[in-house]
DOFI-373067 format. One record per residue (C-alpha): residue in one letter; x negated, y negated, z negated; chain. Coordinates in nm, 4 decimals. Each point is the difference from the previous one (the first is absolute). Layout:
<kemars>
<kemar><r>A</r><x>X</x><y>Y</y><z>Z</z><c>A</c></kemar>
...
</kemars>
This chain:
<kemars>
<kemar><r>M</r><x>0.0013</x><y>0.0014</y><z>-0.0013</z><c>A</c></kemar>
<kemar><r>K</r><x>-0.1547</x><y>-0.3334</y><z>0.1116</z><c>A</c></kemar>
<kemar><r>I</r><x>0.0408</x><y>-0.3092</y><z>-0.2153</z><c>A</c></kemar>
<kemar><r>N</r><x>-0.0566</x><y>-0.3385</y><z>0.1591</z><c>A</c></kemar>
<kemar><r>W</r><x>-0.0511</x><y>-0.3084</y><z>-0.2171</z><c>A</c></kemar>
<kemar><r>T</r><x>0.0445</x><y>-0.3737</y><z>0.0569</z><c>A</c></kemar>
<kemar><r>A</r><x>-0.1271</x><y>-0.2690</y><z>-0.2355</z><c>A</c></kemar>
<kemar><r>R</r><x>0.3003</x><y>-0.2310</y><z>0.0415</z><c>A</c></kemar>
<kemar><r>S</r><x>0.3729</x><y>0.0284</y><z>0.0157</z><c>A</c></kemar>
<kemar><r>A</r><x>0.2763</x><y>-0.2381</y><z>0.1106</z><c>A</c></kemar>
<kemar><r>N</r><x>0.2549</x><y>0.1926</y><z>-0.2133</z><c>A</c></kemar>
<kemar><r>T</r><x>0.1732</x><y>-0.2585</y><z>-0.2176</z><c>A</c></kemar>
<kemar><r>K</r><x>0.1057</x><y>0.2703</y><z>-0.2403</z><c>A</c></kemar>
<kemar><r>T</r><x>-0.3443</x><y>0.1461</y><z>-0.0864</z><c>A</c></kemar>
<kemar><r>G</r><x>-0.2014</x><y>-0.3192</y><z>0.0573</z><c>A</c></kemar>
<kemar><r>D</r><x>-0.3156</x><y>-0.0433</y><z>0.2011</z><c>A</c></kemar>
<kemar><r>V</r><x>-0.1739</x><y>0.3200</y><z>-0.1140</z><c>A</c></kemar>
<kemar><r>P</r><x>-0.1920</x><y>0.2890</y><z>0.1578</z><c>A</c></kemar>
<kemar><r>Q</r><x>0.2316</x><y>0.2686</y><z>0.1370</z><c>A</c></kemar>
<kemar><r>A</r><x>-0.0211</x><y>0.3551</y><z>0.1352</z><c>A</c></kemar>
<kemar><r>F</r><x>0.1678</x><y>0.1412</y><z>0.3121</z><c>A</c></kemar>
<kemar><r>V</r><x>0.0275</x><y>0.3791</y><z>0.0471</z><c>A</c></kemar>
<kemar><r>G</r><x>-0.1001</x><y>0.1436</y><z>0.3381</z><c>A</c></kemar>
<kemar><r>D</r><x>-0.1639</x><y>-0.1187</y><z>0.3166</z><c>A</c></kemar>
<kemar><r>D</r><x>0.3277</x><y>0.0136</y><z>0.1901</z><c>A</c></kemar>
<kemar><r>L</r><x>0.3717</x><y>0.0217</y><z>-0.0601</z><c>A</c></kemar>
<kemar><r>K</r><x>0.0120</x><y>0.3799</y><z>0.0161</z><c>A</c></kemar>
<kemar><r>E</r><x>-0.2616</x><y>0.0342</y><z>-0.2811</z><c>A</c></kemar>
<kemar><r>C</r><x>0.1770</x><y>-0.2656</y><z>-0.2090</z><c>A</c></kemar>
<kemar><r>Q</r><x>0.3404</x><y>0.1645</y><z>0.0348</z><c>A</c></kemar>
<kemar><r>Q</r><x>-0.1488</x><y>0.3474</y><z>-0.0621</z><c>A</c></kemar>
<kemar><r>S</r><x>-0.1209</x><y>-0.1166</y><z>-0.3404</z><c>A</c></kemar>
<kemar><r>C</r><x>0.3590</x><y>-0.0913</y><z>-0.0918</z><c>A</c></kemar>
<kemar><r>K</r><x>0.1268</x><y>0.3345</y><z>0.1305</z><c>A</c></kemar>
<kemar><r>D</r><x>-0.2651</x><y>0.1913</y><z>-0.1868</z><c>A</c></kemar>
<kemar><r>V</r><x>0.1203</x><y>-0.1348</y><z>-0.3356</z><c>A</c></kemar>
<kemar><r>G</r><x>0.3620</x><y>0.0611</y><z>0.0987</z><c>A</c></kemar>
<kemar><r>C</r><x>0.1136</x><y>-0.3575</y><z>-0.0522</z><c>A</c></kemar>
<kemar><r>P</r><x>0.3759</x><y>-0.0219</y><z>0.0420</z><c>A</c></kemar>
<kemar><r>L</r><x>-0.0236</x><y>-0.3757</y><z>0.0600</z><c>A</c></kemar>
<kemar><r>F</r><x>-0.2020</x><y>0.0604</y><z>0.3178</z><c>A</c></kemar>
<kemar><r>E</r><x>0.2704</x><y>0.2285</y><z>0.1309</z><c>A</c></kemar>
<kemar><r>N</r><x>0.2789</x><y>-0.2324</y><z>-0.1216</z><c>A</c></kemar>
<kemar><r>K</r><x>0.1504</x><y>0.2619</y><z>-0.2301</z><c>A</c></kemar>
<kemar><r>V</r><x>0.0592</x><y>-0.2213</y><z>-0.3027</z><c>A</c></kemar>
<kemar><r>H</r><x>0.2247</x><y>-0.3098</y><z>-0.0562</z><c>A</c></kemar>
<kemar><r>D</r><x>0.0607</x><y>-0.0073</y><z>0.3717</z><c>A</c></kemar>
<kemar><r>H</r><x>-0.2999</x><y>-0.2305</y><z>0.0286</z><c>A</c></kemar>
<kemar><r>P</r><x>-0.3365</x><y>0.0793</y><z>0.1658</z><c>A</c></kemar>
<kemar><r>C</r><x>-0.3397</x><y>-0.0877</y><z>-0.1401</z><c>A</c></kemar>
<kemar><r>Y</r><x>-0.0803</x><y>-0.3662</y><z>0.0513</z><c>A</c></kemar>
<kemar><r>A</r><x>-0.3605</x><y>0.0777</y><z>0.0964</z><c>A</c></kemar>
<kemar><r>H</r><x>0.0806</x><y>0.1478</y><z>0.3374</z><c>A</c></kemar>
<kemar><r>R</r><x>0.1790</x><y>-0.3021</y><z>0.1277</z><c>A</c></kemar>
<kemar><r>G</r><x>-0.0532</x><y>-0.3761</y><z>-0.0016</z><c>A</c></kemar>
<kemar><r>R</r><x>-0.3187</x><y>-0.1891</y><z>-0.0983</z><c>A</c></kemar>
<kemar><r>V</r><x>-0.1801</x><y>0.3010</y><z>-0.1675</z><c>A</c></kemar>
<kemar><r>A</r><x>0.0295</x><y>0.2126</y><z>0.3117</z><c>A</c></kemar>
<kemar><r>M</r><x>-0.1191</x><y>-0.2921</y><z>0.2078</z><c>A</c></kemar>
<kemar><r>G</r><x>-0.2987</x><y>-0.0361</y><z>-0.2257</z><c>A</c></kemar>
<kemar><r>F</r><x>-0.0812</x><y>0.3667</y><z>0.0407</z><c>A</c></kemar>
<kemar><r>W</r><x>0.0051</x><y>-0.0262</y><z>0.3768</z><c>A</c></kemar>
<kemar><r>S</r><x>-0.2331</x><y>-0.3003</y><z>-0.0114</z><c>A</c></kemar>
<kemar><r>V</r><x>-0.2499</x><y>0.2094</y><z>-0.1905</z><c>A</c></kemar>
<kemar><r>V</r><x>0.0361</x><y>0.2950</y><z>0.2416</z><c>A</c></kemar>
<kemar><r>R</r><x>-0.0582</x><y>-0.2197</y><z>0.3029</z><c>A</c></kemar>
<kemar><r>A</r><x>-0.2908</x><y>-0.1828</y><z>-0.1596</z><c>A</c></kemar>
<kemar><r>K</r><x>-0.1673</x><y>0.3219</y><z>-0.1104</z><c>A</c></kemar>
<kemar><r>K</r><x>0.0295</x><y>0.1435</y><z>0.3468</z><c>A</c></kemar>
<kemar><r>R</r><x>-0.1906</x><y>-0.3011</y><z>0.1356</z><c>A</c></kemar>
<kemar><r>V</r><x>-0.2657</x><y>0.0469</y><z>-0.2715</z><c>A</c></kemar>
<kemar><r>G</r><x>-0.0315</x><y>0.3675</y><z>0.1047</z><c>A</c></kemar>
<kemar><r>D</r><x>-0.0487</x><y>-0.1037</y><z>0.3625</z><c>A</c></kemar>
<kemar><r>Q</r><x>-0.2795</x><y>-0.2340</y><z>-0.0975</z><c>A</c></kemar>
<kemar><r>V</r><x>-0.1621</x><y>0.2673</y><z>-0.2168</z><c>A</c></kemar>
<kemar><r>R</r><x>0.0037</x><y>0.2501</y><z>0.2848</z><c>A</c></kemar>
<kemar><r>A</r><x>-0.1413</x><y>-0.2588</y><z>0.2407</z><c>A</c></kemar>
<kemar><r>L</r><x>-0.2945</x><y>-0.0677</y><z>-0.2334</z><c>A</c></kemar>
<kemar><r>L</r><x>-0.0660</x><y>0.3731</y><z>-0.0560</z><c>A</c></kemar>
<kemar><r>S</r><x>-0.0103</x><y>0.0588</y><z>0.3708</z><c>A</c></kemar>
<kemar><r>K</r><x>-0.3046</x><y>-0.2200</y><z>0.0323</z><c>A</c></kemar>
<kemar><r>A</r><x>-0.3338</x><y>0.1814</y><z>0.0372</z><c>A</c></kemar>
<kemar><r>K</r><x>-0.1606</x><y>-0.2186</y><z>-0.2644</z><c>A</c></kemar>
<kemar><r>L</r><x>0.1446</x><y>-0.2376</y><z>-0.2576</z><c>A</c></kemar>
<kemar><r>G</r><x>-0.1792</x><y>-0.3205</y><z>-0.0832</z><c>A</c></kemar>
<kemar><r>R</r><x>0.0062</x><y>-0.1605</y><z>-0.3435</z><c>A</c></kemar>
<kemar><r>R</r><x>0.2965</x><y>-0.2194</y><z>0.0861</z><c>A</c></kemar>
<kemar><r>D</r><x>0.1950</x><y>0.2949</y><z>0.1429</z><c>A</c></kemar>
<kemar><r>S</r><x>-0.0771</x><y>0.2078</y><z>-0.3127</z><c>A</c></kemar>
<kemar><r>R</r><x>0.1296</x><y>-0.2772</y><z>-0.2258</z><c>A</c></kemar>
<kemar><r>K</r><x>0.3116</x><y>-0.0315</y><z>0.2095</z><c>A</c></kemar>
<kemar><r>L</r><x>0.0539</x><y>0.3802</y><z>-0.0058</z><c>A</c></kemar>
<kemar><r>A</r><x>-0.0282</x><y>0.0089</y><z>-0.3791</z><c>A</c></kemar>
<kemar><r>K</r><x>0.2459</x><y>-0.2868</y><z>-0.0336</z><c>A</c></kemar>
<kemar><r>L</r><x>0.2531</x><y>0.1607</y><z>0.2352</z><c>A</c></kemar>
<kemar><r>K</r><x>-0.0192</x><y>0.3338</y><z>-0.1849</z><c>A</c></kemar>
<kemar><r>A</r><x>0.0772</x><y>-0.1803</y><z>-0.3286</z><c>A</c></kemar>
<kemar><r>R</r><x>0.3218</x><y>-0.1455</y><z>0.1354</z><c>A</c></kemar>
<kemar><r>Y</r><x>0.3196</x><y>0.1209</y><z>-0.1683</z><c>A</c></kemar>
<kemar><r>T</r><x>-0.1946</x><y>0.1664</y><z>-0.2890</z><c>A</c></kemar>
<kemar><r>L</r><x>0.0801</x><y>-0.0572</y><z>-0.3642</z><c>A</c></kemar>
<kemar><r>D</r><x>-0.3479</x><y>-0.1453</y><z>-0.0574</z><c>A</c></kemar>
<kemar><r>E</r><x>0.0604</x><y>-0.2692</y><z>0.2618</z><c>A</c></kemar>
<kemar><r>A</r><x>0.3490</x><y>-0.0730</y><z>-0.1310</z><c>A</c></kemar>
<kemar><r>L</r><x>-0.1268</x><y>-0.0482</y><z>-0.3598</z><c>A</c></kemar>
<kemar><r>N</r><x>-0.2976</x><y>-0.2081</y><z>0.1143</z><c>A</c></kemar>
<kemar><r>N</r><x>0.2221</x><y>-0.2335</y><z>0.1980</z><c>A</c></kemar>
<kemar><r>A</r><x>0.2945</x><y>-0.0214</y><z>-0.2406</z><c>A</c></kemar>
<kemar><r>L</r><x>0.1046</x><y>-0.3331</y><z>-0.1358</z><c>A</c></kemar>
<kemar><r>R</r><x>-0.1448</x><y>-0.0797</y><z>-0.3431</z><c>A</c></kemar>
<kemar><r>R</r><x>0.3522</x><y>-0.0277</y><z>-0.1372</z><c>A</c></kemar>
<kemar><r>A</r><x>0.0966</x><y>0.3529</y><z>0.1165</z><c>A</c></kemar>
<kemar><r>R</r><x>0.0460</x><y>0.2172</y><z>-0.3076</z><c>A</c></kemar>
<kemar><r>I</r><x>0.1513</x><y>0.3128</y><z>0.1582</z><c>A</c></kemar>
<kemar><r>V</r><x>-0.0264</x><y>0.2141</y><z>0.3104</z><c>A</c></kemar>
<kemar><r>R</r><x>0.3168</x><y>0.1318</y><z>0.1625</z><c>A</c></kemar>
<kemar><r>Y</r><x>-0.0142</x><y>0.3766</y><z>0.0502</z><c>A</c></kemar>
<kemar><r>T</r><x>0.1639</x><y>0.0328</y><z>0.2425</z><c>A</c></kemar>
<kemar><r>A</r><x>0.1818</x><y>-0.2542</y><z>0.2181</z><c>A</c></kemar>
<kemar><r>I</r><x>0.1304</x><y>0.2736</y><z>0.2247</z><c>A</c></kemar>
<kemar><r>G</r><x>-0.0222</x><y>0.3791</y><z>-0.0090</z><c>A</c></kemar>
<kemar><r>D</r><x>-0.0469</x><y>0.2136</y><z>-0.3129</z><c>A</c></kemar>
<kemar><r>G</r><x>-0.3593</x><y>0.0389</y><z>-0.1188</z><c>A</c></kemar>
<kemar><r>G</r><x>0.0799</x><y>0.2411</y><z>-0.2827</z><c>A</c></kemar>
<kemar><r>L</r><x>-0.1488</x><y>0.3038</y><z>0.1747</z><c>A</c></kemar>
<kemar><r>V</r><x>-0.3464</x><y>-0.1376</y><z>0.0920</z><c>A</c></kemar>
<kemar><r>D</r><x>-0.2947</x><y>0.2254</y><z>-0.0788</z><c>A</c></kemar>
<kemar><r>S</r><x>-0.1602</x><y>-0.0245</y><z>-0.3458</z><c>A</c></kemar>
<kemar><r>K</r><x>-0.3107</x><y>-0.1795</y><z>0.1217</z><c>A</c></kemar>
<kemar><r>T</r><x>0.2026</x><y>-0.2808</y><z>0.1623</z><c>A</c></kemar>
<kemar><r>C</r><x>0.2189</x><y>-0.0242</y><z>-0.3139</z><c>A</c></kemar>
<kemar><r>E</r><x>-0.2970</x><y>-0.0261</y><z>-0.2315</z><c>A</c></kemar>
<kemar><r>D</r><x>-0.1798</x><y>-0.2532</y><z>0.2267</z><c>A</c></kemar>
<kemar><r>I</r><x>0.3056</x><y>-0.2235</y><z>0.0005</z><c>A</c></kemar>
<kemar><r>K</r><x>0.0372</x><y>0.0153</y><z>-0.3766</z><c>A</c></kemar>
<kemar><r>R</r><x>-0.3758</x><y>-0.0634</y><z>-0.0610</z><c>A</c></kemar>
<kemar><r>K</r><x>-0.0364</x><y>-0.2816</y><z>0.2543</z><c>A</c></kemar>
<kemar><r>V</r><x>0.3140</x><y>-0.1861</y><z>-0.0972</z><c>A</c></kemar>
<kemar><r>T</r><x>-0.0878</x><y>0.0207</y><z>-0.3680</z><c>A</c></kemar>
<kemar><r>A</r><x>-0.3578</x><y>-0.1172</y><z>0.0672</z><c>A</c></kemar>
<kemar><r>A</r><x>0.1461</x><y>-0.3022</y><z>0.1814</z><c>A</c></kemar>
<kemar><r>R</r><x>0.1960</x><y>-0.0777</y><z>-0.3155</z><c>A</c></kemar>
<kemar><r>M</r><x>0.3293</x><y>0.0481</y><z>0.1777</z><c>A</c></kemar>
<kemar><r>E</r><x>0.2917</x><y>0.2367</y><z>-0.0485</z><c>A</c></kemar>
<kemar><r>I</r><x>0.1988</x><y>0.2292</y><z>0.2241</z><c>A</c></kemar>
<kemar><r>C</r><x>0.3681</x><y>-0.0782</y><z>0.0610</z><c>A</c></kemar>
<kemar><r>G</r><x>0.1735</x><y>0.2835</y><z>0.1848</z><c>A</c></kemar>
<kemar><r>Y</r><x>0.2412</x><y>0.2913</y><z>0.0154</z><c>A</c></kemar>
<kemar><r>T</r><x>0.0119</x><y>0.3549</y><z>0.1213</z><c>A</c></kemar>
<kemar><r>R</r><x>0.2812</x><y>0.2363</y><z>0.0797</z><c>A</c></kemar>
<kemar><r>A</r><x>-0.2465</x><y>0.2866</y><z>-0.0355</z><c>A</c></kemar>
<kemar><r>W</r><x>0.0122</x><y>-0.0155</y><z>-0.3788</z><c>A</c></kemar>
<kemar><r>K</r><x>0.1535</x><y>0.3476</y><z>-0.0237</z><c>A</c></kemar>
<kemar><r>Q</r><x>-0.2798</x><y>0.1601</y><z>0.2002</z><c>A</c></kemar>
<kemar><r>E</r><x>-0.3130</x><y>0.1430</y><z>-0.1590</z><c>A</c></kemar>
<kemar><r>K</r><x>-0.2400</x><y>-0.1862</y><z>0.2231</z><c>A</c></kemar>
<kemar><r>A</r><x>0.1471</x><y>-0.3319</y><z>-0.0992</z><c>A</c></kemar>
<kemar><r>Q</r><x>-0.0594</x><y>0.0467</y><z>-0.3690</z><c>A</c></kemar>
<kemar><r>Q</r><x>-0.3373</x><y>-0.1713</y><z>0.0461</z><c>A</c></kemar>
<kemar><r>W</r><x>0.2033</x><y>-0.3243</y><z>0.0294</z><c>A</c></kemar>
<kemar><r>R</r><x>0.1915</x><y>0.0462</y><z>-0.3202</z><c>A</c></kemar>
<kemar><r>G</r><x>-0.0721</x><y>-0.2950</y><z>-0.2211</z><c>A</c></kemar>
<kemar><r>W</r><x>-0.1045</x><y>-0.2039</y><z>0.2997</z><c>A</c></kemar>
<kemar><r>L</r><x>0.3043</x><y>-0.0142</y><z>0.2375</z><c>A</c></kemar>
<kemar><r>M</r><x>0.3743</x><y>-0.0246</y><z>-0.0740</z><c>A</c></kemar>
<kemar><r>A</r><x>0.2184</x><y>0.3017</y><z>0.0736</z><c>A</c></kemar>
<kemar><r>S</r><x>0.2485</x><y>-0.0972</y><z>0.2746</z><c>A</c></kemar>
<kemar><r>C</r><x>0.3387</x><y>0.1260</y><z>-0.0988</z><c>A</c></kemar>
<kemar><r>V</r><x>0.3429</x><y>-0.0165</y><z>0.1620</z><c>A</c></kemar>
<kemar><r>T</r><x>0.2250</x><y>0.0818</y><z>-0.2943</z><c>A</c></kemar>
<kemar><r>L</r><x>-0.0041</x><y>-0.0841</y><z>-0.3717</z><c>A</c></kemar>
<kemar><r>D</r><x>-0.0127</x><y>0.3740</y><z>-0.0772</z><c>A</c></kemar>
<kemar><r>E</r><x>-0.3188</x><y>0.0181</y><z>0.1982</z><c>A</c></kemar>
<kemar><r>V</r><x>-0.1370</x><y>-0.2924</y><z>-0.2014</z><c>A</c></kemar>
<kemar><r>D</r><x>0.0449</x><y>0.1980</y><z>-0.3204</z><c>A</c></kemar>
<kemar><r>E</r><x>-0.1720</x><y>0.3010</y><z>0.1613</z><c>A</c></kemar>
<kemar><r>A</r><x>-0.2957</x><y>-0.2142</y><z>0.1087</z><c>A</c></kemar>
<kemar><r>L</r><x>-0.0336</x><y>-0.1708</y><z>-0.3363</z><c>A</c></kemar>
<kemar><r>S</r><x>0.0079</x><y>0.3376</y><z>-0.1776</z><c>A</c></kemar>
<kemar><r>A</r><x>-0.2748</x><y>0.1184</y><z>0.2320</z><c>A</c></kemar>
<kemar><r>G</r><x>-0.2250</x><y>-0.2921</y><z>-0.1035</z><c>A</c></kemar>
<kemar><r>W</r><x>0.0579</x><y>-0.2416</y><z>0.2866</z><c>A</c></kemar>
<kemar><r>R</r><x>0.1158</x><y>-0.3559</y><z>-0.0075</z><c>A</c></kemar>
<kemar><r>A</r><x>0.2915</x><y>-0.0295</y><z>0.2422</z><c>A</c></kemar>
<kemar><r>S</r><x>0.1852</x><y>-0.2192</y><z>0.2468</z><c>A</c></kemar>
<kemar><r>V</r><x>0.3409</x><y>0.0654</y><z>0.1363</z><c>A</c></kemar>
<kemar><r>V</r><x>0.2303</x><y>-0.1004</y><z>0.2866</z><c>A</c></kemar>
<kemar><r>L</r><x>0.3366</x><y>-0.1282</y><z>-0.1261</z><c>A</c></kemar>
<kemar><r>P</r><x>0.3137</x><y>-0.0592</y><z>0.2072</z><c>A</c></kemar>
<kemar><r>R</r><x>0.0996</x><y>-0.3555</y><z>0.0677</z><c>A</c></kemar>
<kemar><r>D</r><x>0.3258</x><y>0.0389</y><z>-0.2013</z><c>A</c></kemar>
<kemar><r>Y</r><x>-0.1786</x><y>0.1330</y><z>-0.3109</z><c>A</c></kemar>
<kemar><r>V</r><x>0.1306</x><y>-0.1684</y><z>-0.3133</z><c>A</c></kemar>
<kemar><r>F</r><x>-0.2872</x><y>-0.1564</y><z>-0.1932</z><c>A</c></kemar>
<kemar><r>T</r><x>-0.0156</x><y>-0.1436</y><z>-0.3505</z><c>A</c></kemar>
<kemar><r>G</r><x>-0.1888</x><y>-0.2712</y><z>-0.1881</z><c>A</c></kemar>
<kemar><r>K</r><x>0.0017</x><y>-0.3794</y><z>0.0275</z><c>A</c></kemar>
<kemar><r>K</r><x>-0.1296</x><y>0.0110</y><z>0.3548</z><c>A</c></kemar>
<kemar><r>S</r><x>0.1931</x><y>0.3141</y><z>0.0903</z><c>A</c></kemar>
<kemar><r>N</r><x>-0.3276</x><y>0.1673</y><z>0.0676</z><c>A</c></kemar>
<kemar><r>H</r><x>-0.0139</x><y>0.2845</y><z>-0.2528</z><c>A</c></kemar>
<kemar><r>F</r><x>0.1001</x><y>0.3712</y><z>0.0366</z><c>A</c></kemar>
<kemar><r>T</r><x>-0.0301</x><y>0.3185</y><z>-0.2010</z><c>A</c></kemar>
<kemar><r>T</r><x>-0.0732</x><y>0.3578</y><z>0.1153</z><c>A</c></kemar>
<kemar><r>P</r><x>0.2137</x><y>0.2958</y><z>-0.1124</z><c>A</c></kemar>
<kemar><r>Q</r><x>-0.2551</x><y>0.0738</y><z>-0.2716</z><c>A</c></kemar>
<kemar><r>G</r><x>-0.0022</x><y>-0.3564</y><z>-0.1212</z><c>A</c></kemar>
<kemar><r>R</r><x>-0.3166</x><y>-0.1260</y><z>0.1599</z><c>A</c></kemar>
<kemar><r>Q</r><x>0.0058</x><y>-0.3767</y><z>0.0685</z><c>A</c></kemar>
<kemar><r>G</r><x>-0.0584</x><y>-0.1588</y><z>0.3394</z><c>A</c></kemar>
<kemar><r>I</r><x>0.0155</x><y>-0.3391</y><z>0.1626</z><c>A</c></kemar>
<kemar><r>V</r><x>0.0511</x><y>-0.1203</y><z>0.3577</z><c>A</c></kemar>
<kemar><r>C</r><x>-0.3206</x><y>-0.1098</y><z>0.1787</z><c>A</c></kemar>
<kemar><r>P</r><x>-0.0539</x><y>-0.3537</y><z>-0.1234</z><c>A</c></kemar>
<kemar><r>H</r><x>-0.0572</x><y>-0.1235</y><z>0.3552</z><c>A</c></kemar>
<kemar><r>L</r><x>0.3546</x><y>0.0917</y><z>0.0896</z><c>A</c></kemar>
<kemar><r>I</r><x>0.1219</x><y>-0.2223</y><z>-0.2795</z><c>A</c></kemar>
<kemar><r>D</r><x>-0.2387</x><y>-0.2835</y><z>0.0594</z><c>A</c></kemar>
<kemar><r>N</r><x>-0.1848</x><y>0.0062</y><z>0.3349</z><c>A</c></kemar>
<kemar><r>S</r><x>-0.2727</x><y>-0.2285</y><z>-0.1291</z><c>A</c></kemar>
<kemar><r>I</r><x>-0.1332</x><y>0.2913</y><z>-0.2039</z><c>A</c></kemar>
<kemar><r>Q</r><x>-0.2574</x><y>0.2128</y><z>0.1913</z><c>A</c></kemar>
<kemar><r>C</r><x>-0.1473</x><y>0.3408</y><z>-0.0727</z><c>A</c></kemar>
<kemar><r>N</r><x>-0.3441</x><y>-0.1600</y><z>-0.0355</z><c>A</c></kemar>
<kemar><r>D</r><x>0.1252</x><y>-0.1897</y><z>-0.3054</z><c>A</c></kemar>
<kemar><r>C</r><x>0.2693</x><y>0.2393</y><z>-0.1391</z><c>A</c></kemar>
<kemar><r>K</r><x>-0.1983</x><y>0.3279</y><z>0.0103</z><c>A</c></kemar>
<kemar><r>L</r><x>0.2860</x><y>0.1993</y><z>-0.1578</z><c>A</c></kemar>
<kemar><r>C</r><x>-0.0493</x><y>0.2620</y><z>0.2804</z><c>A</c></kemar>
<kemar><r>V</r><x>-0.3661</x><y>0.0607</y><z>-0.0890</z><c>A</c></kemar>
<kemar><r>G</r><x>0.0231</x><y>0.3653</y><z>-0.0897</z><c>A</c></kemar>
<kemar><r>K</r><x>-0.2757</x><y>-0.0214</y><z>-0.2640</z><c>A</c></kemar>
<kemar><r>R</r><x>0.1961</x><y>-0.2483</y><z>-0.2034</z><c>A</c></kemar>
<kemar><r>H</r><x>0.2811</x><y>0.0740</y><z>-0.2449</z><c>A</c></kemar>
<kemar><r>G</r><x>0.3333</x><y>-0.1365</y><z>0.1038</z><c>A</c></kemar>
<kemar><r>P</r><x>0.3658</x><y>0.0669</y><z>0.0823</z><c>A</c></kemar>
<kemar><r>V</r><x>0.1460</x><y>0.1863</y><z>0.2921</z><c>A</c></kemar>
<kemar><r>I</r><x>0.0116</x><y>-0.2329</y><z>0.3027</z><c>A</c></kemar>
<kemar><r>G</r><x>0.3097</x><y>-0.0048</y><z>0.2121</z><c>A</c></kemar>
<kemar><r>F</r><x>0.0238</x><y>-0.1063</y><z>0.3678</z><c>A</c></kemar>
<kemar><r>I</r><x>0.3445</x><y>-0.0774</y><z>0.1290</z><c>A</c></kemar>
<kemar><r>T</r><x>0.0444</x><y>0.2125</y><z>0.3190</z><c>A</c></kemar>
<kemar><r>H</r><x>-0.3800</x><y>-0.0063</y><z>0.0227</z><c>A</c></kemar>
<kemar><r>Q</r><x>-0.0429</x><y>-0.3679</y><z>0.0796</z><c>A</c></kemar>
</kemars>
């Protein structure tokens, strides 16, 4: 599974932070969602498809795919040369570093406090080396991982427990995920009846407390400042209304 990284993001919800995209093309990206059995991808819950495969996020993914293809063409052109000069060697090294986590972290804004894993696709089933590299490098950069995986029930994804949020589609699943040691997020229907002063609280069948994503209540709040979905932190269940 290939993970491509960018240093910046135009996503007004997350803030201008490094973000990951799964796959070098649409087929690889969609396969990652199929491999974890995400019902949102197949539009089997709340009659509402996953937001990531439509709109601005999908457009951002295609921009990365097209740009990376151009980078690949330049790399192949350089490698086809009989001999590389010093300038060509520097250019080759720079091109090979494109869309890596190292480059994203090195070029992130100073105010970026989190990395978004992932903007599109499910990265819960990456190999253990990739997983450990991401944890180590993000921590060394004094940043935190904000992300979710539908793979939380699968053995291979347990390496992300305590780092990513379990992506759930029912409140019963939330209780299951919490009992298994995960923090959890959940998709809630638009007509769900909330409680609290801001009508943004909810409770699971086993009495666990949750709140609606703060950005959906006040769109001036960004993930980069909120950080409630950083899986390493303690916090409530986070609800997304029809996966907005």
